[in-house]
N, C-alpha and C positions, 0 to 999 in steps of 0.2 A: 475655179479649180482647174479648168482646162488650160487657161492662160498660164497659171502658175506651173503646171506640169510641162507645158511646152517650153516655157522659159528655162526651167530647171533642167529639162532633158536636153536642151541645146548645148549645155556645158558652158564653162567660162570662156570668155573671149576678150581679147584686147587687141588694139591695132598692131598688126604685124605678127600676131601669134597664130599658131596652127590650132584651131579649136579641137581637132581630133586628138592632139597630143597633150593639151592642157589638162590638169587634174585638180580636183578639189581636195583640200585637206579633209581628213576623216570627220572632224567635228562639223565642218560645213556640210558634208554629205549627210550626216546624221540629222542636222538641223533641217536641211531641205526635205528629207524624208518625213520628218516630223510635221513640217508645214503641209506637205501633200496629204498626210493623214488628217490633219486638222481641217483642211479645206473639204475633204470628203465628209468629215463629221458634221460640219456646218451645212453642207449640201443636203445631207440626210434630214436635218431639221427643216430645211426649206422645202424639200420635196414632201415631207409629211404635212407641213402647214398648207402647202398648195393643194394637197389631196383632200383637205377638209377635215383633218383630224381635230378632235375636240381639244379644248384647253387642258382638260384633265389628262388627256393622252400625251399632249405635247410637252407638258411640264417635266414629267420624269424622263422623257426622251431627251430633252435639252440638257438634263443633268448627266446623261450617260456620256462619259469621256472615252470609253473603250469602243473604238470605231467598229471592229468586227462584231461586237455584241449589238451595237446600234444598227448596223447593216442587216443583221439577222432579224431583228425585230421589224424593221421597215420592210424587208423582203417578204417576211411571212404575212404581214398585214396587207401588203399591196399585191400579194400573189406574184412576186418576182422570183424567178429561179435564183436560189442562193448557191453558195459554193465557193465564195471568195474568202471565207473566214480563215481557213488554214493558211493561205498565202499571205493574207494581211497580218496574221499573227507572226508568221516567220519574218515578214518585212519589219514588223515592230521590234522583234528581237535583234535583227541586224541593225536597225536604226539606233537602238540603245547601245549596241556594241561599238558602232562608229562614234556616236556622240560622247558616251561616258568612258569608253575604254580605248579611245584613239585607234579603233579598228582591231584591237587584239582580242580574240575570243577568250572570255574569262569564265563563261558558263555555257552549258548545253541547253538544248530545247526543254529538257525535263529535269526535275530535281535529281541531282547526282549524275546527270547525263554528261557525256564527254564530247558530244558533237553538236554543232549548231547548223541547222538546215538553212540554206539561203532561200530567200523568197522569190527568186527569179530563176528561170531555166538556164541551163548551161548548154551552149552549142556543142561543146566537147562531149557531153553526155547524152546527146540526142534529144535535147529539150527537157531532160529531168533536172531537178534542182540538185545541187551538190551539197556536201556537208564539209564543214571545217572542224578540225580537232581543237580542243582547248589549247591555247598558246599560239595558234596560227593567226596570221594577219588577214583580215577581211578587207578586200578592196573591190572597187567597182570599175568596170571598164566603161567606155562611152556607150557600148552596145547594151550593157547591163542597165545603165542609167536610162537609156532611151526605152528599153523594155518596161522598166518599172513605171516610168512616166506614162507610157502608152497604156499600161494596165489600169492606172488610176483614171485616165481619160475614158477608157472603155467602160469602167464601172459608172463614171459620171454620165456618160452618154446614155447608157441603158436606163439609169434612174430617171434622167430627164425625158427620155422617150416614153417610159412607162407613166411618168407623171403627166405628160401631155395627153397620152391616150386616156388616162383616168379622168383628167379634167374635161376632155371632150365627152366622155361617157356621162359624167355628172351633169354637164350642160344639157345633153339630150334628155336625160331622165327628168330634169327639173322643168324643161319645156313641155314634155309630154304630160306631166302632172297638172300643168296649168290649165 
């Protein structure tokens, strides 16, 4: 997941082009965000398996495609501080807008809503996420893309750190029982 995020966050480049000025088409951005979400979803399965979850617990988890829901379950079970679900859901709506609507906001955050909340902070708003009205165009700057990719890396790193700590605790408990 981290390699995918670092690759995607670096932006497109070709010989002689300025990577800071190159832009992805909306559908490619949406697909890249979908890939990051899928990588996180798979990582959650692997972290749960590595933490020794039973087959009965792993099977329904593996069928869960909604990454924020899966992260909530894993966080609760492994006593990991949660709190990324709102941002992941906002990123999911933005991803769908980019991929399916060519970046044109067609629906809001809620049923009959008129605004779409972006899943990344805006420097112009002091770190707060901004909202777009229906009909506005959603675009990502290189800084936005880098922030999103770093967000996924931070989640992955915290999961792996907690999984390593949990695995070490399991090893200590099993040796003290022997």
